[in-house]
C-alpha positions as CSV (number, residue, x, y, z in Angstrom):
1,M,11.0,11.7,1.8
2,K,9.8,9.9,-1.3
3,F,6.3,10.2,-2.5
4,S,4.3,7.6,-4.3
5,Y,0.8,7.1,-5.6
6,A,-1.0,4.1,-4.5
7,M,-4.0,3.6,-7.0
8,L,-6.9,1.6,-7.0
9,P,-7.3,0.6,-10.7
10,D,-11.0,1.1,-10.7
11,Y,-10.9,4.1,-13.2
12,P,-11.4,3.6,-17.0
13,L,-7.9,2.3,-18.0
14,S,-7.3,5.2,-20.2
15,E,-7.5,7.4,-17.2
16,S,-5.4,5.3,-15.0
17,L,-2.7,5.4,-17.7
18,A,-2.8,9.0,-17.9
19,S,-2.5,9.3,-14.3
20,I,0.6,6.9,-14.2
21,K,2.1,8.9,-16.9
22,L,1.5,12.2,-15.0
23,A,3.1,10.7,-11.9
24,D,6.1,9.8,-14.0
25,E,6.4,13.2,-15.4
26,L,6.0,14.9,-11.9
27,G,8.8,12.8,-10.4
28,F,6.9,10.4,-8.1
29,Y,8.9,7.6,-6.9
30,A,6.4,4.9,-7.7
31,V,3.0,3.9,-8.7
32,Y,1.5,0.9,-6.7
33,A,-1.8,-0.9,-6.8
34,A,-3.3,-3.7,-4.8
35,D,-3.0,-7.1,-6.5
36,E,-6.6,-8.4,-5.6
37,P,-9.7,-9.4,-7.7
38,W,-11.8,-6.6,-6.5
39,H,-9.9,-4.4,-8.9
40,K,-8.6,-4.3,-12.5
41,D,-5.5,-6.5,-13.0
42,L,-2.4,-4.2,-12.0
43,W,0.0,-6.4,-14.0
44,L,-1.7,-5.8,-17.3
45,L,-2.2,-2.2,-16.5
46,F,1.6,-1.8,-15.6
47,A,2.7,-3.5,-18.6
48,A,0.7,-1.2,-20.8
49,A,2.2,1.8,-18.7
50,A,5.7,0.6,-19.1
51,A,6.2,2.1,-22.7
52,Q,4.6,5.4,-21.6
53,T,6.8,6.1,-18.7
54,S,10.6,6.5,-18.1
55,Q,11.3,6.9,-14.4
56,V,8.5,5.9,-12.1
57,R,8.6,2.5,-10.5
58,L,5.7,0.1,-10.8
59,G,4.5,-2.7,-8.8
60,P,1.9,-4.2,-6.3
61,S,1.5,-2.9,-2.8
62,V,0.6,-5.5,-1.8
63,S,0.3,-8.9,-3.4
64,A,-1.4,-11.5,-1.4
65,V,0.6,-14.7,-1.2
66,T,-2.5,-16.4,-0.1
67,L,-4.0,-16.0,-3.3
68,R,-1.2,-15.6,-5.9
69,E,1.4,-18.3,-5.7
70,P,4.9,-16.6,-5.1
71,S,6.8,-18.2,-8.1
72,L,4.2,-16.6,-10.3
73,I,4.7,-13.2,-8.6
74,A,8.4,-13.5,-9.3
75,Q,7.7,-14.4,-12.9
76,A,5.2,-11.3,-13.3
77,A,7.8,-8.9,-11.5
78,A,10.8,-10.0,-13.6
79,T,8.7,-9.7,-16.8
80,L,7.6,-6.2,-15.7
81,D,11.1,-5.3,-14.8
82,E,12.1,-6.1,-18.5
83,L,9.3,-4.1,-20.0
84,T,10.2,-1.1,-17.7
85,N,14.0,-1.4,-18.1
86,G,14.6,-2.1,-14.3
87,R,11.7,-0.2,-12.6
88,A,9.7,-3.0,-10.9
89,E,9.5,-3.8,-7.4
90,V,7.0,-6.1,-5.2
91,V,5.4,-5.7,-1.7
92,L,4.1,-8.9,-0.5
93,G,1.4,-9.5,2.3
94,S,-0.9,-12.0,3.7
95,G,-4.0,-10.6,2.1
96,N,-6.9,-8.4,2.6
97,F,-9.4,-9.9,5.3
98,G,-12.4,-9.1,3.3
99,V,-11.1,-10.6,0.1
100,L,-10.0,-13.7,1.9
101,A,-13.3,-14.0,3.6
102,Q,-15.1,-14.1,0.1
103,Y,-12.7,-17.1,-0.8
104,K,-14.0,-18.7,2.3
105,I,-10.4,-18.4,3.8
106,D,-10.0,-17.8,7.5
107,W,-7.1,-15.4,7.6
108,A,-6.2,-16.4,11.2
109,K,-5.5,-19.9,10.1
110,T,-3.3,-19.1,7.3
111,K,-0.2,-18.5,9.5
112,P,0.2,-15.4,7.9
113,L,3.7,-14.2,9.0
114,T,5.2,-17.5,8.4
115,R,3.6,-17.8,4.9
116,V,4.8,-14.3,3.9
117,K,8.4,-14.8,5.1
118,E,8.4,-18.0,3.2
119,A,7.0,-16.4,0.1
120,V,9.7,-13.6,0.3
121,E,12.4,-16.2,0.3
122,V,10.7,-17.9,-2.8
123,V,10.4,-14.6,-4.8
124,R,14.1,-13.5,-3.8
125,T,15.4,-16.9,-4.9
126,L,13.8,-17.0,-8.2
127,L,14.7,-13.3,-8.9
128,D,18.2,-13.8,-8.2
129,E,18.8,-17.3,-9.4
130,G,16.1,-18.2,-12.0
131,A,15.4,-21.5,-10.4
132,I,14.5,-23.0,-7.1
133,T,14.5,-26.3,-5.1
134,R,13.1,-26.3,-1.6
135,D,10.8,-28.0,0.8
136,G,8.9,-25.6,2.8
137,E,5.9,-25.5,5.0
138,F,3.8,-23.8,2.3
139,Y,5.8,-23.7,-0.9
140,S,8.0,-26.6,-2.2
141,Y,9.7,-26.9,-5.6
142,D,11.9,-29.5,-7.4
143,G,14.0,-27.7,-9.8
144,L,11.4,-25.0,-10.8
145,F,12.9,-22.6,-13.3
146,T,12.0,-19.6,-15.2
147,F,13.3,-17.6,-18.2
148,A,11.7,-14.4,-16.8
149,R,14.8,-12.5,-15.6
150,P,14.8,-9.0,-14.0
151,V,16.9,-6.2,-15.5
152,Q,18.0,-4.9,-12.0
153,E,20.6,-6.5,-10.2
154,H,18.4,-6.6,-7.1
155,L,14.7,-6.2,-7.8
156,P,13.3,-4.9,-4.4
157,V,11.1,-7.3,-2.4
158,K,9.2,-5.8,0.5
159,I,6.7,-6.7,3.1
160,G,3.4,-5.2,3.9
161,A,2.8,-5.0,7.5
162,M,0.1,-3.8,9.8
163,R,-0.3,-5.4,13.3
164,G,3.3,-5.9,14.6
165,P,5.5,-6.3,16.1
166,K,6.9,-9.4,14.5
167,S,5.8,-8.6,10.9
168,F,7.7,-5.1,11.2
169,Q,10.8,-7.0,12.5
170,A,10.5,-9.6,9.7
171,A,10.3,-6.8,7.1
172,G,13.3,-5.4,8.4
173,E,15.3,-8.7,8.5
174,F,14.2,-10.6,5.5
175,S,13.2,-8.1,2.8
176,D,14.1,-4.6,1.3
177,G,11.6,-2.5,3.3
178,V,8.1,-2.0,4.8
179,H,4.9,-0.7,3.8
180,H,2.8,0.0,6.8
181,A,-0.9,0.8,5.7
182,L,-3.4,2.8,7.6
183,S,-1.6,4.5,10.4
184,Y,-1.7,8.3,11.0
185,S,-0.3,9.0,14.5
186,R,3.3,9.5,15.5
187,G,3.0,6.7,18.3
188,A,1.7,4.2,15.8
189,Y,4.9,5.0,13.4
190,E,7.3,5.0,16.1
191,Y,6.1,1.3,17.1
192,A,6.5,0.3,13.5
193,V,10.0,1.8,12.7
194,E,11.2,0.8,16.2
195,N,10.4,-2.8,15.4
196,F,11.5,-2.6,11.9
197,K,14.9,-1.3,13.0
198,I,15.3,-4.4,15.3
199,G,14.8,-6.7,12.4
200,A,17.0,-4.8,10.1
201,E,19.9,-4.5,12.7
202,R,19.5,-8.2,13.3
203,A,20.5,-8.9,9.9
204,G,23.3,-6.3,9.8
205,K,21.5,-3.8,7.7
206,D,21.2,0.0,8.0
207,P,17.5,0.6,8.5
208,Q,17.6,4.0,6.9
209,S,19.0,2.4,3.6
210,L,15.8,0.6,3.4
211,D,12.3,1.7,2.3
212,I,10.1,2.6,5.3
213,G,6.7,3.5,3.7
214,A,3.6,5.0,5.2
215,W,0.5,3.9,3.0
216,V,-2.2,6.3,3.8
217,V,-5.9,7.3,2.8
218,F,-5.3,10.6,1.3
219,A,-7.3,13.4,0.0
220,V,-6.0,17.0,-0.6
221,G,-7.5,20.2,-2.0
222,P,-8.1,23.9,-1.5
223,D,-11.5,23.1,0.3
224,S,-10.5,21.4,3.4
225,A,-14.1,20.2,4.2
226,A,-14.5,18.7,0.8
227,A,-11.2,16.8,1.0
228,K,-12.1,15.5,4.4
229,E,-15.7,14.4,3.3
230,A,-13.9,12.4,0.4
231,A,-11.6,10.7,3.1
232,R,-14.7,10.0,5.3
233,S,-16.5,8.3,2.5
234,M,-13.7,5.7,2.5
235,V,-12.3,5.5,6.0
236,G,-14.7,3.0,7.0
237,L,-13.9,0.5,4.3
238,Y,-10.3,0.7,5.2
239,A,-10.8,0.6,8.8
240,S,-12.6,-2.9,8.5
241,A,-9.0,-4.2,7.6
242,M,-7.3,-2.8,10.8
243,P,-6.3,-4.9,13.6
244,V,-7.6,-3.9,17.0
245,E,-4.1,-3.1,18.2
246,Q,-3.5,-0.8,15.1
247,L,-6.8,1.1,16.0
248,Q,-5.6,1.6,19.5
249,R,-2.2,2.9,18.3
250,N,-3.9,5.5,16.3
251,G,-6.2,6.7,19.2
252,V,-9.3,5.0,18.0
253,D,-11.5,2.9,20.4
254,P,-12.3,-0.4,18.5
255,A,-15.9,-0.1,19.9
256,D,-16.4,3.1,17.9
257,V,-15.5,1.3,14.7
258,T,-17.5,-1.8,15.3
259,P,-20.8,-0.4,14.2
260,I,-19.3,0.8,10.9
261,I,-17.7,-2.4,10.4
262,E,-21.1,-4.0,10.9
263,A,-22.8,-1.7,8.6
264,I,-20.4,-2.5,5.8
265,G,-20.9,-6.2,6.4
266,A,-24.6,-5.8,6.0
267,G,-23.8,-3.8,2.7
268,D,-25.3,-0.6,4.1
269,L,-22.5,1.9,3.0
270,A,-24.6,4.9,3.6
271,K,-25.0,4.0,7.2
272,A,-21.3,3.2,7.5
273,I,-20.4,6.7,6.1
274,E,-23.0,8.3,8.6
275,L,-21.4,6.5,11.4
276,T,-17.9,7.6,10.5
277,T,-17.5,10.8,12.6
278,P,-15.1,13.6,11.7
279,E,-13.1,12.7,14.7
280,I,-12.5,9.1,13.4
281,T,-11.9,10.5,9.9
282,E,-9.3,12.9,11.2
283,K,-7.6,9.9,13.1
284,L,-7.7,7.6,10.2
285,S,-6.9,9.6,7.2
286,L,-4.4,12.2,5.8
287,A,-6.9,14.8,4.5
288,G,-7.4,18.5,4.1
289,T,-5.8,21.5,2.5
290,P,-2.2,21.2,1.5
291,D,-1.1,23.1,4.6
292,E,-3.0,20.7,6.9
293,V,-1.7,17.7,5.2
294,R,2.1,19.0,5.3
295,A,1.6,19.8,9.1
296,K,0.2,16.3,9.8
297,I,3.2,14.6,8.0
298,E,5.7,17.0,9.7
299,S,4.2,16.3,13.3
300,E,3.1,12.7,13.0
301,I,5.0,10.8,10.3
302,A,8.3,12.3,9.2
303,P,10.0,12.5,12.7
304,T,9.6,8.8,13.2
305,G,12.0,7.6,10.5
306,V,9.6,7.1,7.8
307,N,11.2,8.0,4.3
308,H,8.3,7.2,1.9
309,L,4.8,8.6,1.8
310,I,2.5,6.4,-0.3
311,A,-0.7,8.3,-0.9
312,A,-3.9,6.2,-1.7
313,I,-5.5,9.2,-3.2
314,T,-9.4,9.5,-2.8
315,D,-11.2,11.6,-5.3
316,A,-14.9,11.9,-6.2
317,G,-14.7,9.2,-9.0
318,L,-13.4,6.7,-6.5
319,V,-16.0,7.6,-4.0
320,K,-18.8,7.4,-6.6
321,S,-17.6,3.8,-7.7
322,F,-17.5,2.4,-4.1
323,T,-20.4,4.2,-2.5
324,G,-22.6,5.9,-5.2
325,R,-22.1,9.3,-3.5
326,D,-21.5,12.4,-5.5
327,L,-19.1,14.8,-4.1
328,E,-18.1,18.2,-5.2
329,G,-15.1,20.4,-4.5
330,V,-12.4,17.7,-4.3
331,P,-9.7,17.6,-7.1
332,D,-9.4,14.4,-9.2
333,V,-6.5,12.0,-9.0
334,D,-4.5,14.2,-11.4
335,G,-5.3,17.4,-9.7
336,Q,-4.1,15.9,-6.3
337,L,-0.8,14.4,-7.9
338,R,-0.1,18.1,-9.0
339,L,-0.8,19.5,-5.5
340,I,1.4,16.8,-4.0
341,H,4.3,17.8,-6.4
342,D,3.6,21.5,-6.0
343,E,2.7,21.9,-2.3
344,L,4.2,18.9,-0.5
345,M,7.2,17.5,-2.1
346,P,9.3,20.6,-1.9
347,A,8.7,20.5,1.9
348,F,10.3,17.2,2.4
349,K,13.4,17.3,0.1
C-alpha cells in the first residue's frame, strides 16, 4: 500500500513547503491538495516545491472541472510535470458542494459525471497530443494547442468519486485510478472497489495495476483521545459533503448528521462540533494511536483491494484555522508524517 499526504494549503507557505520536503524525504508516494478557492493555490505551491523535492509526486486531488477549465488543468499539469521532471498527476472531480453553492452553482444540475468523463478525455488528449479538436456537450475546441508538454510518457489522470456506482465504474474505465474520499468502513470500500473493477475490466485493464485510493480524515498521535478530538473538530465539515448513500454505507444515519450540517450552514461551528458525537467521529475518521489506526486500516480498508492510503492530516493548526479551537496533545503535520513513516508504512509493505 502506498501512503500519501493530502494537505489543505492553509498554513504559512514556508511550513507547507517544509512538510512537502519532509514527505519527500520520508518516501511518501505523493502530496496532494484541493484545487479550490478556499485554500492557497496548490499549483503555485507545488511549483515552488518542485525544486526542493526529488521523489514525491505532486498534484491536485481533486481539481473541480466545474470551476477550472480542463484545458487549463492540462496546461498546469504539463508545466508542473516539467518542473518536477515527471512527478505530476491530476485527480479530477465535479467539485465541492459547499464551494459550488458559493458560486451559485446547483451541483445537481451540472450533470457531474458526464462533465467529469468529458473533462478526463480533454485533459488526456492535450497531455498526449498537445492539441485538440472536438465538439462536446460541455467542452468544445477547434485546433486548440499548447506548448506545455509533460515529461512523463503517460501523466496519470484519475477521478475522484464518492457516491457511485457509476462514478467508480467510470474511474476504472476511463482513467488511471480512483480517489474515494471520506469512507471508513469495509462495506463502503468493497462497494467502491467492486464497481471500480467493473469499469476497469470493461476497458480491458487490470484493476490492481491502477491507483485505488482511500482519501481519509486522519489524525494520529500517542494520545488517542487528543487525536480523536482533532478529527472530531473537522468531521462535520467533511460530512457535509457526503452523499446520503455514502453516509449509510459507513453506518451513519443521515438524520444524525443533519443537525451538524445545519449548524455549519448557520456558521455555528462550535455547535457543529458539539453535535459531532464520538460515535460519529469513529465512523467518519481514521484517528487514534498508531496501533488503533493500523488496526482499522487492516480490518476495514486493506482487505478490500485499496492500494493507496491518502491521509488528510488534521493537526492543532488546521483545527485552529477552521474552528478557532485550541487543541493540545496532537502532533503537528510533520510529527504525524513521521509517525506514518515509522509506525504505519512498515506494516503495509
